C-alpha positions in Angstrom: 64.4 -44.9 -127.2 64.3 -46.8 -130.1 60.8 -45.5 -131.6 62.5 -41.8 -131.4 65.5 -43.2 -133.1 63.5 -44.7 -135.7 61.3 -41.6 -136.1 64.2 -39.3 -136.5 65.6 -41.8 -139.4 62.2 -41.9 -140.9 62.1 -37.9 -140.9 65.2 -37.9 -143.0 64.0 -40.4 -145.7 62.6 -39.4 -148.9 59.2 -40.8 -149.9 60.7 -43.1 -152.1 62.9 -44.8 -149.4 60.0 -44.9 -147.2 57.8 -46.5 -149.8 60.6 -49.3 -150.2 61.1 -49.7 -146.5 57.2 -50.3 -146.4 57.4 -52.7 -149.3 60.3 -54.5 -147.8 58.5 -55.0 -144.2 55.3 -56.0 -146.1 57.2 -58.8 -147.9 58.5 -60.0 -144.9 55.5 -60.0 -142.8 53.6 -62.2 -145.9 56.5 -64.7 -145.8 55.3 -65.5 -141.6 53.1 -68.8 -142.1 49.9 -68.7 -140.1 51.7 -71.7 -138.3 54.4 -69.6 -136.8 51.9 -66.7 -135.7 49.7 -69.6 -133.7 53.2 -70.7 -132.3 54.1 -67.4 -131.3 50.7 -66.3 -129.4 50.8 -70.1 -128.0 54.4 -69.3 -126.5 53.2 -65.5 -125.0 49.9 -67.2 -123.4 52.5 -70.1 -121.9 54.8 -67.5 -120.4 51.7 -65.6 -119.3 50.1 -68.5 -117.5 53.5 -69.5 -115.8 53.4 -66.0 -114.4 49.9 -65.8 -112.7 49.8 -65.3 -109.2 54.0 -64.6 -109.1 55.6 -61.3 -108.6 56.3 -60.9 -112.2 52.5 -61.2 -113.0 51.3 -57.7 -114.1 48.0 -58.3 -112.7 49.9 -58.8 -108.9 51.9 -55.6 -109.2 48.6 -53.7 -110.5 46.9 -55.2 -107.1 49.6 -54.3 -105.2 49.9 -51.0 -106.5 46.3 -50.3 -106.3 46.2 -51.2 -102.2 49.3 -49.0 -101.9 47.7 -46.3 -103.2 44.9 -46.8 -101.0 47.0 -47.1 -97.7 49.0 -44.2 -98.3 48.1 -41.0 -96.4 46.8 -39.0 -98.0 45.1 -41.4 -100.5 45.6 -38.8 -103.3 47.4 -41.0 -105.7 50.8 -42.8 -106.0 52.4 -45.2 -103.2 54.1 -44.2 -100.1 57.3 -46.2 -98.4 54.8 -46.7 -95.5 51.8 -48.0 -97.7 54.4 -50.2 -99.7 56.0 -51.5 -96.4 52.5 -53.0 -95.1 51.4 -54.7 -98.3 50.8 -58.1 -97.4 53.7 -60.0 -99.1 56.1 -57.4 -97.9 54.8 -57.7 -94.4 55.0 -61.9 -94.8 58.8 -61.5 -95.9 59.9 -59.2 -93.2 61.1 -60.3 -89.8 64.7 -60.7 -88.0 65.6 -64.2 -89.2 68.2 -64.5 -91.8 66.2 -65.3 -94.4 63.6 -62.6 -93.5 63.4 -59.1 -95.3 65.1 -56.4 -92.7 63.9 -53.3 -91.8 66.9 -51.7 -93.6 66.8 -54.1 -96.8 63.6 -52.5 -97.3 64.4 -49.2 -96.6 67.4 -49.9 -99.3 65.0 -51.6 -101.5 62.8 -48.5 -101.5 65.6 -46.0 -102.1 66.9 -48.0 -105.3 63.3 -48.5 -106.7 62.0 -45.0 -105.9 65.0 -43.4 -107.6 64.6 -41.1 -103.9 60.9 -40.1 -104.4 58.8 -39.9 -101.5 55.7 -41.5 -103.6 56.2 -43.6 -106.4 53.7 -44.4 -109.5 53.0 -48.0 -110.8 56.3 -47.9 -112.7 58.1 -46.5 -109.7 56.2 -49.5 -107.5 57.6 -52.1 -110.0 61.2 -50.9 -109.6 60.6 -51.1 -105.9 58.8 -54.6 -106.3 61.9 -55.9 -108.2 64.5 -54.8 -105.7 62.8 -56.7 -102.8 62.7 -59.7 -105.3 66.3 -59.6 -105.6 66.7 -60.3 -102.0 64.9 -63.9 -102.6 66.0 -66.8 -104.6 62.3 -68.0 -104.8 59.6 -65.9 -106.4 58.5 -63.2 -103.1 54.5 -64.3 -103.9 55.2 -67.9 -103.1 57.7 -67.2 -100.3 55.2 -64.9 -98.8 52.3 -67.7 -99.3 54.7 -70.4 -97.7 55.5 -67.7 -94.6 51.7 -67.2 -94.1 50.3 -70.8 -94.5 53.6 -72.6 -92.7 52.8 -75.5 -90.6 
């Protein structure tokens, strides 16, 4: 949305206005010190390291999507509710206890995140995944690990 707005704004600017805006941006970039850039990179790495193997790790979501695609019938792309329902973390979280994800709660998560679709793409799976995450206080990957490794 923002890029479309920027494109619309830029299309109405004269050549001189575009050159002036480019000069301002260039000067702003020149004022950023190498230390500031290093700090930004370090902060991004710390965030991504902290997210490793959590429900917010894009690699986890990619892996769940790949498994979901393979488990969908027919396996022609995108993920069905049935396939999402049997992803290992989801299976580990489901049950009849108060702290478990009930069948109706899972169906509600699918309905909200899928926007009514019978199959979801990667973005749709992420929305459903996030809906499931909202039911739990802790990260759902950690919750599912605790469940399957209970003493």
